[in-house]
C-alpha positions in Angstrom: 13.1 -61.5 16.4 13.1 -60.7 12.6 13.1 -63.6 10.2 15.1 -63.5 6.9 12.1 -62.3 4.9 11.5 -59.4 7.3 15.2 -58.5 7.1 15.2 -58.4 3.3 12.3 -56.0 3.3 14.2 -53.4 5.3 15.9 -50.8 3.0 19.6 -50.5 3.4 20.9 -46.9 3.8 24.5 -46.1 3.1 25.8 -43.5 5.5 28.8 -41.3 4.7 31.4 -41.0 7.4 33.5 -38.1 8.7 37.3 -38.4 8.8 39.3 -37.0 11.6 42.8 -35.4 11.5 44.3 -38.8 11.4 41.9 -40.1 8.7 40.1 -42.3 11.1 36.4 -43.0 10.4 33.9 -41.5 12.7 30.1 -41.2 12.7 27.7 -39.5 15.2 25.3 -42.1 16.6 22.2 -40.0 16.1 22.3 -40.6 12.3 22.3 -44.3 12.8 19.7 -44.2 15.6 17.3 -42.1 13.5 17.6 -44.4 10.5 17.2 -47.6 12.6 14.2 -46.2 14.4 12.7 -45.4 11.0 13.1 -49.0 10.0 16.3 -49.1 7.9 19.4 -51.1 8.0 22.5 -48.9 8.1 26.0 -49.4 6.6 28.9 -47.0 6.7 30.4 -46.2 3.3 34.2 -46.7 3.3 36.1 -43.6 2.1 37.0 -44.8 -1.4 38.2 -42.1 -3.8 36.8 -43.5 -7.1 33.2 -43.2 -8.4 33.6 -46.6 -10.0 34.7 -48.3 -6.8 31.9 -46.6 -4.8 29.3 -47.7 -7.4 30.6 -51.2 -7.2 30.4 -51.1 -3.4 26.9 -49.7 -3.4 25.7 -52.3 -5.8 27.3 -55.2 -3.9 25.7 -54.0 -0.6 22.3 -53.6 -2.4 21.9 -50.1 -1.1 18.4 -48.4 -1.3 19.5 -44.8 -0.5 22.4 -42.7 0.7 22.6 -40.3 3.6 25.3 -37.6 3.5 26.2 -36.6 7.1 27.5 -33.4 8.7 31.1 -32.5 9.5 34.0 -30.5 8.3 34.0 -27.6 5.8 34.4 -28.3 2.1 37.5 -26.9 0.6 36.6 -23.7 -1.3 38.7 -24.7 -4.3 35.8 -26.9 -5.3 33.7 -23.8 -6.0 36.5 -21.5 -7.3 37.5 -19.6 -4.1 40.5 -19.1 -1.9 40.6 -20.2 1.7 38.9 -17.6 4.0 40.8 -16.9 7.3 37.7 -18.1 9.3 37.4 -21.4 7.5 36.9 -24.4 9.8 38.4 -27.9 9.7 38.8 -29.3 6.2 39.3 -32.9 5.1 40.4 -33.1 1.4 40.1 -36.9 1.6 36.5 -36.6 2.7 35.7 -34.0 -0.1 37.1 -36.4 -2.8 35.2 -39.4 -1.3 31.8 -37.7 -0.9 31.9 -36.0 -4.2 32.6 -39.4 -5.8 29.8 -41.0 -3.7 27.3 -38.3 -4.8 28.3 -39.0 -8.4 27.9 -42.8 -7.9 24.5 -42.3 -6.3 23.4 -40.2 -9.2 24.6 -42.8 -11.7 22.5 -45.4 -10.0 19.4 -43.1 -9.4 19.6 -43.7 -5.7 17.6 -41.4 -3.4 19.8 -39.1 -1.4 19.2 -37.5 2.0 21.8 -34.8 2.9 22.2 -33.1 6.3 24.2 -29.9 7.2 27.5 -30.4 5.5 25.6 -32.8 3.3 23.4 -30.0 1.9 26.5 -27.9 1.2 28.2 -30.9 -0.5 25.2 -31.4 -2.7 25.1 -27.7 -3.7 28.9 -27.7 -4.5 28.6 -31.0 -6.4 25.9 -29.3 -8.6 28.1 -26.3 -9.3 26.9 -24.0 -6.5 28.9 -21.9 -4.1 29.1 -21.3 -0.4 29.5 -18.4 2.1 32.7 -19.6 3.9 32.0 -17.9 7.2 28.6 -16.3 7.9 29.5 -14.0 10.8 32.5 -12.4 9.1 31.0 -12.2 5.6 27.3 -11.6 6.3 27.4 -10.0 9.8 27.6 -11.1 13.5 23.8 -11.5 13.7 24.3 -14.7 11.6 26.3 -16.3 14.5 22.9 -17.5 15.7 23.2 -20.3 13.2 26.0 -21.9 15.2 24.2 -22.6 18.5 26.1 -23.3 21.7 23.2 -25.1 23.5 22.1 -28.7 23.1 21.1 -30.0 19.7 17.7 -31.2 20.8 16.7 -27.6 21.3 15.7 -25.3 18.4 17.6 -22.2 17.4 15.3 -20.5 14.9 12.2 -21.1 12.7 12.3 -22.5 9.2 9.7 -22.0 6.5 9.4 -24.8 3.8 8.0 -24.4 0.3 4.5 -25.9 0.4 4.9 -27.9 -2.8 8.4 -29.3 -1.9 9.4 -32.9 -1.2 11.0 -31.7 2.0 7.7 -30.3 3.3 5.9 -33.5 2.5 8.5 -35.5 4.4 8.2 -33.3 7.5 4.4 -33.0 7.1 4.5 -29.3 7.7 5.6 -26.0 6.2 6.8 -24.5 9.5 9.6 -26.0 11.7 11.6 -24.9 14.7 15.1 -26.2 13.9 18.5 -26.5 15.5 21.5 -25.0 13.9 25.2 -25.9 13.8 26.8 -24.3 10.8 28.9 -21.2 10.1 28.7 -21.7 6.3 25.7 -21.5 4.0 24.6 -21.6 0.4 25.6 -18.5 -1.7 24.7 -19.5 -5.2 22.3 -22.4 -5.9 23.7 -25.3 -7.9 22.2 -26.5 -11.2 19.3 -28.8 -11.0 18.4 -27.8 -7.5 15.5 -25.8 -6.2 15.1 -23.8 -2.9 12.9 -25.7 -0.5 13.2 -23.8 2.7 14.7 -20.7 4.4 15.2 -19.3 7.9 13.7 -15.9 8.9 17.0 -14.2 8.0 17.0 -15.6 4.5 19.6 -18.5 5.0 18.9 -21.5 2.8 17.7 -24.3 5.1 16.5 -26.9 2.6 17.2 -27.8 -1.0 16.0 -30.6 -3.3 16.4 -31.8 -6.9 13.5 -31.0 -9.2 12.5 -34.7 -9.3 12.6 -35.0 -5.5 15.3 -37.7 -5.6 17.7 -35.5 -3.6 16.5 -33.8 -0.5 18.8 -31.8 1.8 18.5 -29.8 5.0 20.9 -27.4 6.7 19.8 -28.3 10.2 20.1 -31.6 12.2 16.7 -33.4 12.4 18.4 -36.6 13.7 19.1 -34.8 17.0 15.5 -33.8 17.5 13.6 -37.0 16.8 12.9 -37.7 20.5 11.0 -34.5 21.2 9.7 -33.2 17.8 7.3 -35.6 15.9 7.9 -33.8 12.6 11.7 -34.6 12.9 10.9 -38.3 13.5 8.4 -38.3 10.7 11.0 -36.9 8.3 13.1 -40.1 8.6 10.2 -42.5 8.8 8.6 -41.2 5.6 12.0 -41.1 3.7 12.7 -44.7 4.8 9.2 -45.8 3.9 9.7 -44.4 0.4 12.9 -46.5 0.1 11.0 -49.6 1.3 8.3 -49.1 -1.3 10.8 -48.7 -4.1 12.7 -51.8 -2.9 9.5 -54.0 -2.9 8.4 -53.0 -6.4 
């Protein structure tokens, strides 16, 4: 059983939530499980709409880092486009909330980990754009990125930039990753660098130039049980939060 000192040494990770059609909070348990197994405490960020309110909340909870989870499509008005007919589920409330949360994390200099929609959110927040529907806009061959089999199985290879923070977290430049997205990065946002691609050229990893923000298009949290590099991704990120917390 952990004593109070051991508990305070654990970094606290703020996890963004999805919102369903009735604005109810929901979170897939794999995100929580991966972070807890990596040695973090997890708190769900309430869907506040104000950067100031979210910064106040993050400071009160003494958060060490923020994880942006997957979920619905981002409304294309945020990157200057009209709705495509093949757009998926959209939550404007979540868009407002997560963009404000990203802004608050940036104000505070908090490390950010972003997964799937999270990567797209980071790109849009930095002024980038998205392909709204890969099969209809890029070709049916890109439907492979929205796999129909279980998430603990890989869909395609990913090659990471050897000098990237993402590659250091995974401990390798070559991955077999799952894939559950029909959108992808079109134009890269400002202050971001490409950190990984699939064999067909789809952006699979991004990061800020200082390494504070790391983002992947796939779902490592669903593969931690069978792929050591996926488990390592979380343990190394959480270890970095712990080191920063103990300074």
